[in-house]
C-alpha positions in Angstrom: 92.9 130.0 47.3 90.3 130.0 49.9 87.7 129.1 50.7 84.1 129.1 49.9 84.4 127.1 46.7 86.5 124.6 48.5 83.9 124.3 51.2 81.1 123.7 48.7 83.0 121.1 46.9 83.9 119.3 50.1 80.2 119.0 50.9 79.4 117.4 47.6 82.1 114.8 47.2 85.5 113.8 48.6 88.7 114.4 46.7 88.9 112.4 43.5 92.5 111.4 44.3 93.0 107.7 44.7 95.6 106.0 46.9 97.7 105.4 43.8 97.5 109.1 42.8 98.7 110.1 46.3 101.6 107.8 46.7 103.1 108.5 43.3 106.7 109.8 43.7 106.5 109.1 47.5 109.1 107.1 49.4 108.0 104.1 51.4 110.1 103.0 54.4 110.2 100.0 56.6 109.5 100.7 60.3 113.1 99.8 61.3 114.4 102.6 59.1 112.5 105.3 61.1 114.9 106.2 63.8 113.3 108.8 66.0 114.8 111.3 68.4 113.6 114.5 69.9 115.0 117.9 69.1 113.8 121.5 69.5 114.2 122.9 66.0 110.9 121.2 64.9 107.6 120.6 66.5 104.1 119.7 65.5 101.6 122.5 66.1 98.3 120.8 65.2 96.9 118.0 63.1 93.5 116.8 61.8 92.0 113.6 60.7 88.5 112.9 59.3 86.9 110.1 57.2 83.6 109.1 55.8 81.7 107.0 53.2 79.2 108.2 50.6 77.5 105.8 48.2 80.4 103.4 48.5 83.1 106.0 48.1 85.3 106.3 51.2 87.7 109.2 51.8 90.4 109.8 54.4 91.9 113.2 55.2 94.8 114.2 57.4 96.2 117.7 57.8 99.4 118.8 59.5 100.8 122.1 60.7 104.5 122.2 61.8 106.8 124.9 63.2 110.5 124.8 62.4 113.5 127.0 63.2 114.8 128.7 60.1 118.3 127.3 60.2 118.9 127.7 56.4 117.1 128.4 53.2 117.5 124.9 51.8 115.4 122.6 54.0 112.7 119.9 53.8 109.9 119.1 56.3 107.8 116.0 56.2 105.5 113.7 58.1 106.6 110.1 58.5 103.4 108.2 58.8 102.9 104.5 59.6 100.7 102.6 57.1 98.4 99.7 57.9 100.9 97.2 56.3 103.6 98.3 58.9 105.7 100.3 56.5 106.3 104.1 56.9 105.6 106.7 54.3 107.0 110.2 53.9 104.4 112.9 53.3 106.1 116.2 52.3 105.0 119.5 53.7 105.3 122.9 52.1 106.4 126.3 53.4 103.4 128.4 54.4 104.7 131.6 56.1 107.2 133.2 58.4 106.3 133.6 62.1 109.3 135.9 62.5 112.9 136.0 61.3 113.7 132.8 63.1 110.7 130.5 62.7 108.5 129.2 59.9 105.2 127.4 59.5 105.0 124.4 57.1 101.7 122.6 56.2 100.6 119.6 54.2 98.0 116.8 54.0 97.1 113.4 52.7 93.7 113.1 51.0 93.0 109.6 49.7 89.7 108.0 48.6 88.2 105.3 46.5 85.2 103.0 46.3 85.4 100.4 49.0 88.8 101.7 50.1 90.1 100.4 53.4 92.2 102.7 55.7 95.6 103.4 54.2 97.3 104.9 57.2 97.7 103.5 60.7 97.6 105.7 63.8 101.2 106.7 64.4 103.3 109.5 62.9 106.3 111.7 63.6 107.7 114.9 62.1 111.0 115.0 60.2 113.1 118.2 59.5 116.2 118.1 57.3 118.6 121.1 57.1 122.3 121.7 56.8 123.0 118.0 56.5 121.2 117.3 59.8 118.0 115.5 60.5 115.8 116.5 63.4 112.7 114.7 64.6 109.6 115.5 66.7 108.4 112.1 68.0 106.3 113.3 70.9 109.1 112.7 73.4 109.5 109.1 72.2 105.8 108.2 72.3 105.1 109.1 68.6 101.9 111.0 67.8 98.7 108.9 67.5 95.5 109.7 65.8 92.7 107.5 64.4 90.8 108.2 61.2 88.1 110.5 62.4 89.5 112.6 65.4 89.1 116.2 64.2 91.8 118.5 65.5 94.7 117.7 67.9 96.6 120.5 69.5 100.2 119.2 70.0 101.3 122.2 72.1 99.7 121.9 75.6 99.7 125.7 75.9 97.7 126.2 72.6 94.0 126.7 73.5 92.5 128.3 70.4 93.1 128.0 66.6 91.3 129.1 63.5 90.7 126.5 60.8 91.6 128.7 57.8 90.3 126.0 55.4 86.8 127.2 56.2 87.0 131.0 56.6 85.5 132.8 53.6 83.7 135.8 52.3 80.9 135.4 49.8 77.9 137.3 48.4 74.6 136.4 50.2 72.1 137.3 47.5 69.1 137.0 49.8 70.4 139.9 51.9 72.3 141.7 49.1 75.3 141.8 51.4 78.6 140.0 51.7 79.0 137.4 54.5 82.1 136.2 56.3 82.2 132.7 57.9 84.8 131.7 60.5 85.5 128.3 62.1 87.5 127.9 65.2 88.7 125.1 67.5 89.2 125.6 71.2 90.5 123.5 74.1 87.6 122.8 76.5 89.0 124.5 79.6 85.6 125.0 81.3 81.8 124.6 80.9 81.2 128.4 80.6 83.1 130.1 77.8 82.8 132.7 75.0 84.5 132.5 71.6 84.3 135.5 69.2 85.9 137.3 66.3 87.3 140.9 66.4 87.5 142.2 62.9 88.1 145.3 60.8 87.2 146.3 57.2 89.2 149.5 57.2 92.7 148.7 58.5 91.7 149.0 62.2 90.5 152.5 62.0 87.3 150.9 63.4 86.7 147.4 64.6 83.6 145.2 65.2 82.9 141.9 67.1 80.6 138.9 66.5 80.2 135.8 68.7 80.7 132.2 67.5 78.4 129.3 68.5 79.3 125.9 69.8 79.0 123.0 67.3 78.1 119.6 68.8 79.6 118.0 65.7 81.2 119.1 62.4 80.1 117.9 59.0 83.0 118.3 56.6 81.6 116.1 53.8 78.9 113.5 53.0 78.6 111.3 56.1 81.7 112.9 57.6 80.8 113.8 61.2 83.5 114.8 63.7 82.4 114.9 67.3 82.8 118.0 69.4 84.4 117.9 71.9 86.5 115.1 70.5 88.8 112.6 72.2 91.4 115.4 72.8 88.7 117.6 74.4 88.8 120.1 71.5 85.6 121.8 70.6 84.5 123.4 67.3 82.8 126.8 67.1 81.7 128.7 64.1 79.7 131.8 63.1 79.2 134.5 60.5 78.6 138.2 60.0 77.2 140.2 57.1 78.3 143.6 55.9 78.1 145.8 52.8 78.8 144.0 49.5 81.5 146.5 48.7 83.7 145.0 51.5 85.7 142.2 50.0 88.7 141.8 52.4 88.5 141.5 56.2 91.3 141.3 58.8 90.4 139.5 62.0 91.6 137.8 65.2 89.8 135.3 67.5 89.4 135.6 71.3 88.5 132.8 73.6 87.3 133.8 77.1 87.1 131.1 79.9 87.8 130.9 83.6 88.5 134.6 83.7 91.3 134.3 81.1 91.6 135.4 77.5 93.3 133.4 74.8 93.9 134.8 71.3 94.7 133.4 67.8 95.9 136.5 65.9 98.1 134.4 63.5 101.3 135.0 65.4 100.7 138.7 65.6 100.0 139.2 61.9 96.1 138.7 62.2 94.2 136.6 59.8 93.1 138.0 56.4 90.3 136.6 54.3 89.2 137.9 50.8 86.3 137.3 48.6 87.1 135.1 45.6 85.7 136.1 42.3 85.3 133.5 39.5 
């Protein structure tokens, strides 16, 4: 599924989906129908927005990561997002993985584009979780979540300080070096002016391990004329880097460490570590 081909395509053109393609089979709700209340079985982990225009084609992307308590097998998780016309639309999320035997991660996105397309979504959204005949909401303690069209990442959990953007980790063959190369992209909360962000990885099941540092990015280009500032309005910075190794290595397991103010913060994928494999086509 990931990643290198996805990254190359995103640098060439936005998704070909139109607004009509996206909203097919979606439900649209009036604002009065969205009754929000706070409850602990569901909460937003992080979200992303970006937008840009290339030769008259405008694209808008929003990504969402949500944690829910596993209260039953049969469940649905979605984002309720306000549209510019004042109505609210339900964007379904899909199960991603288990954190443990009690909690799950669900993810999803909208990706709309067209020539001369105006913004489709307004700034506000909430999270909806339906299970066992009950509906639970995360509405940011009554304030609703708010993001504009080109904010980059927002960390909803105030204790979350580092997160891998797995849409952009990849292993590919670097022909100039006759080696394989791994790329990693990470977002961190700006907790101090002096910091270090790096990747601890293994190619042999942790019999041995290696480390390489990441570099600060003053902006992020995720498509033609799509530039997300770093740090952004939420004081989140983007860091990225790469390492090369023998071309026989096609799968790497890794975690990210963020050192700042004498403290260490880790993203090890909830104790499972991240795994990235080379894609062959």
